[in-house]
N, C-alpha and C positions, 0 to 999 in steps of 0.2 A: 169265558170263551173269548179269543182273540178274535178281532173283527178284521183284522189286516191293516187297520188305521190305528192311528196314535187319538186319543181322546181330543175332540176339539179340532181336530186336522179337517180342512175342509174337503168335499167328497169332489172327486175327478169332475171335469167337464164334459159334458156329453153336446157335441155338436148341433147347433142349432142352424134355421134356414137364414137367421139374422148376422151371423158372425161376421161376415164380410161387411156388413154394410156398418156393424158396430165397429169393427176394428178400423175402416175408412174414415168414420165421422170423429171419431175419437183421437185417432192415430196409435192407439194402444193395442197391443195383442191381447187375445181375449185370455192367456194364462196371466199376463202382466196385469190387468183388469183386475183379474180375481185377487190377484196376491197384494198390488198395490194401490189400485184405485178406490177401493173402499175407505183407504183412507187419506185420499186427494181431496178435492175440493167437492162439496154438498151436489153439484151437478152431476160429475161424474160417479160421485158415491152411489149416487141414484142410479144412474145407468149401470154400474155393477151391479147395486142388488137386484133389480128388475131382471138382468142378465141370467143371473144365479138362479132366481125363480123360473124363469123359462128354461133353463137347460134341465132344473129339477122337473117340471112338467114334462119335458120332452124324454126324462128318462122313464117316467109313468106310460108313456104311450108305448114306448121300447118294450116295457114289460108286459103290457096285457096283451100287444101285437103277438110275441114272442108266446106267450101261453096260449092265444087263441090257436096258432100256428100248431103247437104242440099237442094239443086237446083234439085237433079234427084232424090227426095224422092217423095212421094206421094202429098206433101204438094202444088204443081203446076199444072195448067193443061198443057198438055202436047200438043205443038201447035208449030209452027216455031220459034215464040220467045224464047221458052224454049228450043229447040235446037241451036240456035244462043248464048245464054246465057251459055249453057252447052261446046259448042265449045270454046267460049272465056275464060271461067274459066280453060278450060284444058291448054289451050295454056298458060295463066297464070300461072298455076301451073307446066308447063314445065320451062317455063323462071324461075320461083323461084328456082326450084330444079337444073337447070344449074348452077344459080348463089351460091347456096349451094354449089354446088361440086367445084366451084373454090375458095371458101371462106376455103374449108376444105384442097385443094392442098396447097395455103398460109399457112396453120395453121401448115402442115406436114413440108413446107419448114423452117418454124422457129422453129420447135422442132429439126430437123435434127442435127443441132451442137451439142446440146444438148445430144440427145441419142447417139450419136458417142462417145461422150467424157465420160459418162455414161458406154458404153461398153468396153472403153481403160481403165478406171479406176474400171473394177469389178475385186473384190476377188473371186475367182473360191472357195470358200470352200463351205462346207453343206449349208450354210444358206445364201450364195450368197450375200454379203456385198459389197457395193460400197468403194473405198478405204477412201473416204472422212468420211463415216460411221462407217469404224473399226478404224480410227483414233481417231474420237471422243470416243468409248468404250474405247480406251487405256488413251484418256485425263479423263474420268470417273473412271475410277478405282481406282486411288488412294484414292479419299475421295468424289466422288460422284459431286453433283452438286445441283443449285438451280434455280429454273425457276419462274421469276417474269412477272408479267403483268403491264404496266406503266397505272398508273391511268388515266390519260389523252388523251395520244396517242393509249391507249391499245395494245402497241406493245409488242412482247413476247421476253423476254432476259434471255439466258441461261448462268449463270457464273460458272466456275469448281470451285473446291476448292481451286485451283492453280491461280485462277484470269483469266483463259482462257474463251472463248466466244465459243458456239455452236450453231449454227444455230437453228431456229424453225422448220422448214422441218427437219431437220437430227434426232431431237428427233422425231418426229411423227413417221418418219420412223423407227427408232429402238423401239419404244414403240408397233407400228405394229406387230414386228416380235417378241416381247416378250420378247427384250434384256434389257430391262430397264424398271424398275415401278417410279412412283411419287404419293409422299404422297398427295393424294387430299383432306386431313381433313383440310388440312393450306390452307388459299384464297390464290389465286394468287396474292392480292397485299402484303400479306404479306410473300409470298415465298413457294413454295413448293419443299420439298428435292427430288431429283432425285438418284437412285441408280442402279446399276447392278443388273440384277437376276440373276440365277444359271444358265441360259441358256447364258446370257451374259460374265460371266465369263468362262463358259465351251468354249466360242466361243475364247477368248483370250488363253485360256491354248490348244487348238487344236496346231498339227503340221503347221504352213503356210507357204502359199506359197511365191515365189519372190514378188510379187504383195502384199500379206498381210504384209512383212517384211518393203515395201517401206513405208506403213501405218505407220507403228510404228513409224518410222522416221517424216514421216508429223507429228507425233502428238504432236511433242515436240513445233511445231508451234502453233498447237491449244492450249497447254497449256502455253504458253509464249507470244502469241499476245494479248495483252489488248487494248479494243476497247474503246475511251473516248464518243462515242457518244452515245443514248439511241436511 
């Protein structure tokens, strides 16, 4: 009998109370983290695995809570058998919640090094850029970049005018803050031009902190490093 999913297909994500924190720390959406993050660096793969485990645990909590609501409704005759079933379901819900809380703790431990590094790299300007994001702005300033999606792997690649690379999560963060824009009238396969917005240019012309100045130095690496893998 069909289950509605192809064999080996991942289960749908169940929202958790840590989703926003995960996306903020990693720069990845939950969907992208599940589909691509598992194959990224070991640190990100650990976060993806921990989030999967938490989502599965949240699914179990939802199942037992829904079951408890159903059996405590007026659908069933009130007798000793019903009391026994309710007590059993409550115990199962408590176990599921405890398991969910343990998986949440695992996810927070996996996030800790990423969040600590983000705090260390924070550029304390009015827009609160990460050092790596500021470096990407510097790399984009001379001539922008082009975003392309690989036809077979669907991986996103961003190449600057000088041949450097910028990561997809970095571009997403810069777009979300209105610092860069891309021309979506072009297809991703053909390439979508990316340019700084007025806000992005203003960010570069503000007086910078020592951390921001070090980001300018780091941007040299963004501009000159070439990756031969797609």
